[in-house]
C-alpha positions as CSV (number, residue, x, y, z in Angstrom):
1,M,-164.9,107.9,-178.2
2,D,-161.7,107.1,-176.2
3,S,-158.5,108.4,-177.7
4,P,-156.1,105.7,-179.0
5,P,-153.2,105.0,-176.8
6,L,-149.9,106.9,-177.3
7,S,-147.7,104.2,-175.8
8,R,-147.4,102.0,-178.9
9,P,-145.8,104.4,-181.2
10,K,-143.2,105.1,-178.3
11,A,-142.5,101.4,-177.8
12,V,-142.0,101.0,-181.7
13,L,-139.7,104.1,-181.6
14,S,-137.8,102.6,-178.7
15,T,-137.6,99.1,-180.4
16,S,-136.3,100.8,-183.7
17,L,-133.8,102.8,-181.8
18,H,-132.6,99.5,-180.0
19,V,-132.3,97.7,-183.3
20,W,-130.3,100.5,-184.8
21,S,-128.0,100.6,-181.8
22,V,-127.4,96.9,-182.0
23,V,-126.7,97.4,-185.8
24,W,-124.1,100.3,-185.3
25,V,-122.6,98.4,-182.4
26,T,-122.2,95.3,-184.6
27,V,-120.9,97.4,-187.4
28,F,-118.3,99.0,-185.2
29,F,-117.5,95.5,-183.7
30,L,-117.0,94.0,-187.2
31,V,-114.8,97.0,-188.3
32,G,-112.6,96.5,-185.2
33,I,-112.3,92.8,-185.9
34,G,-111.4,93.5,-189.5
35,C,-108.7,96.0,-188.4
36,I,-107.3,93.5,-185.9
37,F,-107.0,90.8,-188.6
38,Y,-105.4,93.2,-191.1
39,Y,-102.8,94.6,-188.7
40,Q,-102.2,91.0,-187.0
41,G,-101.6,89.5,-190.6
42,K,-99.3,92.4,-191.5
43,Y,-97.3,92.0,-188.2
44,V,-97.0,88.3,-188.7
45,M,-95.9,88.7,-192.3
46,E,-93.2,91.2,-191.5
47,S,-92.0,89.4,-188.4
48,L,-91.6,86.1,-190.3
49,V,-89.8,87.8,-193.2
50,R,-87.5,89.8,-190.8
51,Q,-86.6,86.5,-188.8
52,H,-85.7,84.7,-192.1
53,L,-83.5,87.5,-193.5
54,Q,-81.8,88.1,-190.1
55,S,-80.9,84.6,-189.5
56,A,-79.9,83.9,-193.1
57,A,-77.6,87.0,-193.1
58,A,-76.0,86.2,-189.8
59,I,-75.1,82.7,-190.6
60,A,-74.0,83.6,-194.2
61,A,-71.7,86.4,-193.1
62,L,-69.6,84.0,-191.0
63,D,-68.3,82.4,-194.2
64,F,-66.7,85.6,-195.6
65,P,-63.0,86.2,-194.3
66,G,-62.8,89.8,-193.4
67,E,-59.3,90.2,-194.6
68,D,-60.2,88.8,-198.2
69,V,-63.1,91.2,-198.4
70,D,-61.2,94.2,-197.4
71,K,-58.6,93.6,-200.2
72,I,-61.3,94.2,-202.8
73,R,-60.9,97.8,-203.9
74,G,-62.2,99.4,-207.1
75,R,-63.0,97.9,-210.5
76,S,-59.4,96.9,-211.0
77,A,-60.1,93.9,-208.5
78,I,-62.8,92.3,-210.7
79,S,-60.3,90.0,-212.3
80,T,-58.6,88.8,-209.2
81,P,-59.3,85.4,-207.7
82,N,-60.4,86.7,-204.4
83,F,-63.1,88.9,-206.0
84,I,-64.3,86.1,-208.2
85,S,-64.4,83.6,-205.2
86,T,-66.4,86.2,-203.4
87,V,-69.0,86.7,-206.0
88,Q,-69.4,83.0,-206.5
89,H,-70.1,82.6,-202.8
90,L,-72.7,85.5,-203.0
91,S,-74.3,83.6,-205.9
92,T,-74.4,80.4,-203.9
93,I,-76.2,82.3,-201.1
94,R,-78.7,83.8,-203.4
95,S,-79.5,80.4,-205.1
96,E,-79.7,78.3,-202.1
97,V,-81.6,80.7,-199.7
98,P,-85.2,80.6,-200.6
99,G,-86.8,84.0,-201.8
100,V,-83.5,85.8,-202.1
101,R,-83.3,88.2,-205.1
102,F,-80.1,90.2,-204.5
103,A,-76.8,89.4,-202.4
104,Y,-74.1,91.9,-202.1
105,I,-71.4,93.5,-199.9
106,F,-71.1,97.1,-198.8
107,R,-68.3,99.1,-197.0
108,R,-68.2,102.4,-195.4
109,T,-67.0,105.6,-197.2
110,L,-65.7,109.0,-195.7
111,D,-69.4,110.2,-196.1
112,P,-71.6,108.6,-193.4
113,Q,-74.5,108.8,-195.7
114,I,-72.7,107.0,-198.6
115,L,-71.7,103.3,-198.9
116,E,-69.7,101.7,-201.6
117,F,-70.2,98.3,-203.3
118,V,-67.6,95.7,-202.8
119,A,-69.3,92.8,-204.7
120,D,-72.6,91.8,-206.2
121,A,-73.9,88.3,-206.9
122,D,-75.0,89.5,-210.5
123,I,-71.6,90.9,-211.6
124,F,-70.7,88.0,-213.8
125,K,-74.1,87.5,-215.4
126,T,-74.7,87.8,-219.1
127,T,-77.0,90.3,-220.7
128,E,-79.7,87.7,-221.3
129,E,-79.5,86.5,-217.7
130,L,-79.8,90.1,-216.3
131,D,-82.8,90.9,-218.7
132,R,-85.5,89.3,-216.3
133,D,-88.4,90.9,-218.0
134,H,-87.1,90.0,-221.5
135,N,-87.6,93.4,-223.1
136,G,-84.1,93.2,-224.8
137,I,-82.8,96.0,-222.5
138,V,-81.0,95.7,-219.1
139,D,-83.1,98.2,-217.1
140,P,-81.7,100.1,-214.1
141,S,-83.5,97.8,-211.8
142,E,-81.8,94.7,-213.4
143,Q,-78.1,96.2,-213.6
144,P,-75.5,94.7,-211.1
145,S,-73.3,97.0,-209.1
146,F,-69.5,97.0,-209.5
147,P,-66.8,97.5,-206.9
148,G,-66.7,101.2,-205.9
149,D,-70.1,102.0,-207.0
150,L,-71.6,104.4,-204.5
151,Y,-75.0,103.9,-202.7
152,S,-77.0,106.6,-200.7
153,I,-78.3,105.2,-197.5
154,N,-80.6,108.2,-196.7
155,G,-83.7,105.9,-196.9
156,A,-82.1,102.8,-195.1
157,T,-81.7,103.5,-191.4
158,A,-80.5,100.1,-190.6
159,L,-77.4,100.7,-192.9
160,Q,-76.5,103.9,-191.1
161,E,-75.2,102.1,-187.9
162,R,-77.2,98.9,-186.7
163,A,-75.9,96.7,-189.6
164,F,-72.3,97.5,-188.7
165,Q,-73.0,96.3,-185.1
166,G,-74.9,93.0,-185.6
167,P,-77.4,91.2,-187.6
168,T,-80.5,93.3,-188.4
169,T,-83.1,94.2,-191.0
170,D,-84.8,97.4,-192.4
171,T,-87.7,98.4,-190.3
172,S,-89.8,98.8,-193.5
173,V,-89.7,98.4,-197.2
174,V,-87.0,100.3,-198.9
175,T,-87.5,101.4,-202.5
176,D,-84.4,102.4,-204.8
177,Q,-83.4,101.8,-208.3
178,W,-83.9,97.9,-207.8
179,G,-87.5,98.3,-206.7
180,P,-89.1,97.8,-203.3
181,L,-87.3,95.4,-201.1
182,F,-87.1,93.8,-197.7
183,S,-83.4,93.7,-196.7
184,G,-81.3,91.9,-194.1
185,Y,-77.8,92.6,-193.1
186,A,-75.0,91.2,-191.0
187,P,-71.4,92.6,-190.5
188,I,-68.4,90.9,-191.9
189,R,-65.5,90.9,-189.5
190,S,-61.7,90.4,-189.8
191,S,-60.0,87.9,-187.5
192,N,-59.3,90.6,-184.9
193,G,-63.1,91.4,-184.6
194,K,-63.0,94.7,-186.8
195,V,-66.1,95.1,-189.0
196,V,-64.7,95.6,-192.5
197,A,-68.0,95.4,-194.5
198,V,-71.7,94.4,-194.4
199,L,-73.4,91.6,-196.1
200,G,-76.9,92.4,-197.6
201,I,-79.6,89.9,-198.9
202,D,-82.8,91.3,-200.4
203,I,-86.4,89.7,-201.0
204,S,-88.6,91.5,-203.4
205,A,-91.5,93.2,-201.7
206,D,-93.6,93.7,-204.9
207,D,-96.0,90.7,-204.0
208,Y,-96.2,91.8,-200.3
209,L,-97.0,95.4,-201.1
210,S,-99.5,94.3,-203.6
211,S,-101.3,92.0,-201.0
212,Q,-101.2,94.9,-198.4
213,Q,-103.0,97.1,-200.8
214,D,-105.6,94.5,-201.8
215,L,-106.1,93.7,-198.1
216,F,-107.0,97.3,-197.4
217,S,-109.1,98.1,-200.5
218,I,-112.7,99.2,-200.3
219,Q,-113.9,96.0,-201.9
220,S,-112.0,93.9,-199.6
221,F,-113.0,96.1,-196.6
222,L,-116.8,95.7,-197.5
223,L,-116.4,92.0,-198.1
224,L,-115.0,91.6,-194.7
225,L,-117.7,93.8,-193.2
226,V,-120.6,91.9,-194.8
227,G,-119.2,88.3,-194.3
228,A,-117.2,88.7,-191.0
229,M,-120.2,87.6,-188.9
230,F,-120.3,84.3,-190.8
231,I,-116.7,83.5,-191.6
232,G,-114.9,85.2,-188.6
233,V,-114.0,81.9,-187.0
234,F,-113.0,80.4,-190.3
235,I,-110.6,83.4,-191.0
236,L,-109.1,83.1,-187.5
237,L,-108.4,79.3,-188.2
238,V,-106.9,80.0,-191.6
239,L,-104.7,82.7,-190.2
240,T,-103.6,80.5,-187.3
241,R,-102.9,77.6,-189.7
242,N,-101.1,79.9,-192.1
243,R,-99.0,81.3,-189.5
244,S,-98.1,77.8,-188.3
245,E,-97.2,76.5,-191.8
246,S,-95.0,79.6,-192.2
247,L,-93.3,79.1,-188.9
248,L,-92.8,75.5,-190.0
249,H,-91.5,76.5,-193.4
250,L,-89.0,78.9,-191.7
251,N,-87.9,76.3,-189.3
252,D,-87.1,74.0,-192.2
253,E,-85.2,76.7,-194.0
254,R,-83.2,77.4,-190.7
255,A,-82.6,73.7,-190.1
256,W,-81.3,73.5,-193.9
257,L,-79.2,76.7,-193.6
258,L,-77.7,75.1,-190.2
259,Q,-76.9,71.9,-192.0
260,L,-75.3,73.9,-194.8
261,I,-73.0,76.0,-192.4
262,L,-72.1,72.9,-190.4
263,H,-71.1,71.1,-193.5
264,Q,-69.0,73.9,-194.9
265,V,-67.3,74.4,-191.5
266,G,-66.9,70.9,-190.5
267,T,-65.0,69.6,-193.7
268,P,-62.3,72.5,-193.3
269,L,-62.1,71.8,-189.7
270,T,-61.0,68.2,-190.3
271,M,-58.5,69.3,-192.9
272,F,-57.2,71.8,-190.5
273,R,-56.6,69.3,-187.7
274,W,-55.0,66.8,-190.0
275,G,-52.7,69.6,-191.2
276,L,-52.0,70.7,-187.7
277,E,-50.9,67.2,-186.6
278,S,-48.6,67.0,-189.7
279,L,-47.0,70.4,-188.8
280,R,-46.6,69.5,-185.2
281,Q,-44.6,66.3,-186.3
282,V,-42.5,68.5,-188.5
283,T,-41.9,71.0,-185.5
284,G,-40.6,68.3,-183.3
285,S,-37.6,67.8,-185.7
286,L,-36.7,71.5,-185.7
287,T,-34.5,73.4,-183.3
288,G,-33.8,76.9,-182.2
289,P,-35.7,79.9,-183.5
290,A,-37.4,77.7,-186.2
291,H,-38.8,75.6,-183.6
292,E,-40.1,78.4,-181.6
293,E,-41.7,80.1,-184.6
294,A,-43.3,76.8,-185.8
295,E,-44.6,76.3,-182.2
296,E,-46.2,79.7,-182.3
297,S,-47.7,79.1,-185.6
298,C,-49.3,75.8,-184.3
299,A,-50.7,77.6,-181.4
300,I,-52.4,80.3,-183.6
301,I,-53.9,77.6,-185.8
302,Q,-55.1,75.7,-182.9
303,E,-56.8,78.9,-181.6
304,G,-58.5,79.4,-184.9
305,I,-59.7,75.7,-185.0
306,G,-61.1,76.2,-181.4
307,R,-63.0,79.3,-182.6
308,L,-64.6,77.5,-185.6
309,Q,-65.4,74.5,-183.4
310,H,-67.0,76.9,-180.8
311,V,-69.3,78.4,-183.5
312,T,-70.2,75.0,-184.8
313,D,-71.1,73.9,-181.2
314,V,-73.2,76.8,-180.2
315,L,-75.2,76.8,-183.6
316,L,-75.9,73.1,-183.0
317,A,-77.0,73.6,-179.4
318,A,-79.2,76.6,-180.3
319,D,-80.8,74.5,-183.0
320,R,-81.6,71.7,-180.6
321,I,-83.0,74.1,-178.1
322,Q,-85.2,75.6,-180.8
323,E,-86.3,72.3,-182.1
324,G,-86.9,70.9,-178.5
325,T,-84.7,67.8,-179.3
326,M,-81.9,68.6,-176.7
327,V,-80.9,65.2,-175.1
328,A,-80.4,65.4,-171.4
329,K,-80.8,63.5,-168.2
330,S,-82.3,64.7,-165.1
331,E,-80.7,63.9,-161.7
332,W,-79.9,65.5,-158.4
333,V,-76.5,67.1,-158.6
334,R,-74.3,68.5,-155.9
335,L,-74.1,72.2,-157.0
336,L,-70.8,73.0,-155.3
337,S,-68.9,70.1,-156.9
338,V,-70.0,71.2,-160.5
339,I,-68.9,74.7,-159.6
340,Q,-65.6,73.7,-158.4
341,E,-65.1,71.6,-161.7
342,T,-66.1,74.6,-163.8
343,I,-64.0,77.2,-162.0
344,A,-61.0,74.8,-162.5
345,S,-61.5,75.0,-166.3
346,V,-61.5,78.7,-166.4
347,Q,-58.7,79.3,-163.9
348,P,-56.2,80.0,-166.6
349,N,-58.3,82.8,-167.8
350,L,-58.9,84.3,-164.3
351,L,-55.0,84.2,-163.8
352,K,-54.3,85.8,-167.2
353,R,-56.5,88.7,-166.3
354,R,-55.5,88.8,-162.6
355,Q,-59.2,88.6,-161.6
356,V,-60.6,87.1,-158.2
357,L,-63.5,84.8,-158.2
358,S,-65.2,84.4,-154.8
359,V,-67.5,81.5,-154.1
360,A,-70.2,81.5,-151.4
361,V,-72.1,78.1,-151.9
362,S,-73.1,75.7,-149.3
363,E,-71.9,72.2,-149.9
364,D,-75.3,70.6,-149.2
365,L,-77.2,72.5,-152.0
366,E,-78.5,70.2,-154.7
367,V,-80.2,70.9,-158.0
368,R,-82.2,68.7,-160.5
369,I,-80.5,68.8,-163.8
370,D,-78.0,67.2,-166.2
371,P,-74.6,68.0,-164.7
372,K,-72.9,68.5,-168.1
373,L,-75.5,71.0,-169.1
374,L,-75.3,72.8,-165.6
375,S,-71.6,73.1,-166.1
376,G,-72.1,74.6,-169.5
377,V,-74.5,77.3,-168.2
378,L,-72.0,78.1,-165.4
379,R,-69.1,78.2,-167.8
380,E,-71.1,80.7,-170.1
381,L,-71.9,82.9,-167.2
382,I,-68.5,82.9,-165.7
383,D,-66.8,83.4,-169.2
384,N,-68.9,86.5,-169.7
385,A,-68.1,87.8,-166.4
386,I,-64.2,87.2,-167.1
387,I,-64.6,89.0,-170.5
388,Y,-66.4,92.1,-169.4
389,A,-65.0,92.5,-165.9
390,P,-61.8,94.7,-165.9
391,T,-58.3,93.4,-165.4
392,G,-57.9,92.7,-161.8
393,G,-61.6,92.8,-161.3
394,Q,-63.8,91.1,-158.9
395,I,-66.4,88.3,-159.8
396,S,-68.5,86.6,-157.2
397,L,-70.7,83.3,-157.5
398,M,-73.2,82.7,-154.7
399,A,-76.1,80.3,-154.2
400,E,-79.1,80.3,-151.9
401,R,-82.1,78.2,-151.1
402,H,-85.5,79.8,-151.9
403,G,-88.4,77.6,-151.1
404,K,-88.3,74.6,-153.5
405,Q,-85.5,76.3,-155.7
406,V,-81.9,77.1,-155.6
407,R,-80.9,80.4,-156.9
408,V,-77.5,81.0,-158.4
409,H,-76.1,84.5,-158.8
410,V,-72.9,85.3,-161.0
411,H,-72.0,89.1,-160.4
412,D,-69.2,91.1,-162.0
413,N,-68.1,94.6,-161.7
414,G,-67.5,95.1,-165.4
415,S,-68.9,97.2,-168.4
416,G,-72.6,96.4,-167.7
417,I,-75.2,96.2,-170.4
418,P,-76.9,99.3,-171.8
419,A,-80.5,99.6,-170.5
420,V,-82.0,99.4,-174.0
421,D,-80.3,96.1,-174.7
422,V,-81.2,94.2,-171.4
423,Q,-84.6,93.3,-172.3
424,R,-83.5,91.4,-175.4
425,I,-80.1,90.0,-174.1
426,F,-81.4,86.4,-174.0
427,E,-82.6,86.4,-177.8
428,R,-80.7,84.7,-180.4
429,F,-77.8,86.6,-182.1
430,S,-78.4,89.4,-179.5
431,R,-75.6,91.2,-177.8
432,G,-75.2,94.5,-175.9
433,S,-74.3,97.3,-178.1
434,N,-71.1,97.9,-176.2
435,A,-70.1,94.1,-176.4
436,A,-68.0,94.3,-179.5
437,R,-65.4,96.5,-177.6
438,F,-64.7,93.8,-175.2
439,D,-65.3,90.5,-177.2
440,P,-65.3,91.1,-181.0
441,N,-65.8,87.4,-181.8
442,G,-68.9,86.7,-179.8
443,T,-71.9,85.1,-181.5
444,G,-74.9,86.4,-179.3
445,I,-76.0,82.8,-178.8
446,G,-74.4,81.8,-175.4
447,L,-77.1,83.4,-173.2
448,Y,-79.9,82.0,-175.5
449,I,-78.5,78.5,-175.0
450,A,-78.2,79.1,-171.3
451,K,-81.9,80.2,-171.0
452,G,-83.0,77.1,-173.1
453,I,-81.2,74.7,-170.8
454,V,-82.4,76.3,-167.5
455,Q,-86.1,76.5,-168.8
456,R,-85.7,72.8,-170.0
457,F,-85.4,71.7,-166.3
458,G,-88.1,73.9,-165.1
459,G,-86.1,76.9,-164.1
460,T,-85.9,80.6,-164.8
461,I,-83.0,83.0,-165.7
462,S,-82.8,86.7,-165.5
463,V,-80.3,89.6,-165.6
464,E,-79.8,92.9,-163.8
465,S,-77.2,95.3,-165.1
466,M,-76.2,98.8,-165.1
467,E,-73.7,100.3,-167.8
468,G,-70.5,101.0,-166.3
469,R,-71.3,99.3,-162.9
470,G,-71.6,95.7,-163.6
471,T,-73.9,92.7,-164.3
472,T,-75.6,90.0,-162.3
473,V,-77.1,87.1,-163.9
474,T,-79.4,84.8,-161.7
475,F,-80.8,81.5,-162.6
476,A,-83.0,79.3,-160.4
477,L,-83.5,75.5,-160.5
478,P,-85.6,73.0,-158.6
479,G,-83.4,72.3,-155.5
480,R,-83.1,70.7,-152.1
481,L,-80.7,70.4,-149.1
482,G,-78.7,67.2,-149.4
483,W,-76.1,65.8,-146.9
484,K,-73.0,67.6,-146.2
485,L,-69.7,65.9,-147.0
486,V,-67.7,65.1,-143.9
């Protein structure tokens, strides 16, 4: 009798090993997909919250006069109109910005790890209003902070330095006596640009932390493992839709905040202009020292109005770029003529700082763009060069044709941008960490607007800089050679 073949068991064994290999590969693949979904959702959630807090804090901080905030010292200031007005404004921010639980103002103390409270939105609430859990007791997490109360920042790295330089947020959830919170901060500056305090707004992180724990629980993980093969595409679509809805929601909030700030600034601006016109009429009837003093006061008021109008204009321009609603016409523009008009508008600043601006631009270069917007981009780049170049410094502006584009370079021999800041210099509210020393009133929006305009017309913009050596900003637009003027 022939012996049975031995190849079949080997084939069965080989098939079994192959099946288990596929099973394990599938398991590892699903685990990987699950981890990607989890960390992507976590990243998106944190990014949206941080953007919301940073933008809200940056805009809200502009409404607090630094000199008024600096006058609030200790509990004796509680009954002053200045303190009451500050607290009321904090309460308005907390009630009108969605999701904000706490709004307050800090200032530095002699101890770098300790800050003191200046004002808190909850300071004038009744016991019943403070008792959010309705247990009849105002718990530590429900108590407001009074002027002069101290706060340790050992666990809040953003408050140790970044918050006093520009708008920022905590890198992670910070837990203190008020519970786990996401916090956003922005500096409050006096009229001379000095940072006198920091505005803070908090969003409760309880729900966020709970969702994270549930997402990473064993049950959720097993459910994802078993069902990922069938609902993976559905989860991806849901996450994409949720992200889009969250971004739309944030855009709605941003548009609402912008409308609020424009309204709050626009009305006083109109009042200031009327008052300035009246003051100038009275000034005309004065003589001698009184006339000179009144003229100086008018000049100071005019400068303040100009600064407020500039803030309003750049916020509105940034919003139009973000929404893609910027109104512009596209036409062939003779580059040199726009450059000459722009230089004429900044000539007083160049003379004041005894700076020399050299221009090397052929008169036959043309670019396709809205001439007014091109002038705005050039004005932003030249103004920056004037501000950051030293007194008596050199600024150069040159243009060259490169294929179907024209490249424009604006170079200064000024302070330069720290290397760590270069990659984010075109982001909203972003400035070099050394910028406040030269321009304390900057908004960090100008280059963001310039980038949006250039990209709107099919161009690119970039920056090269070395701290202490100078900066070169280059933008390229669709261009051609026109006819030289005779």
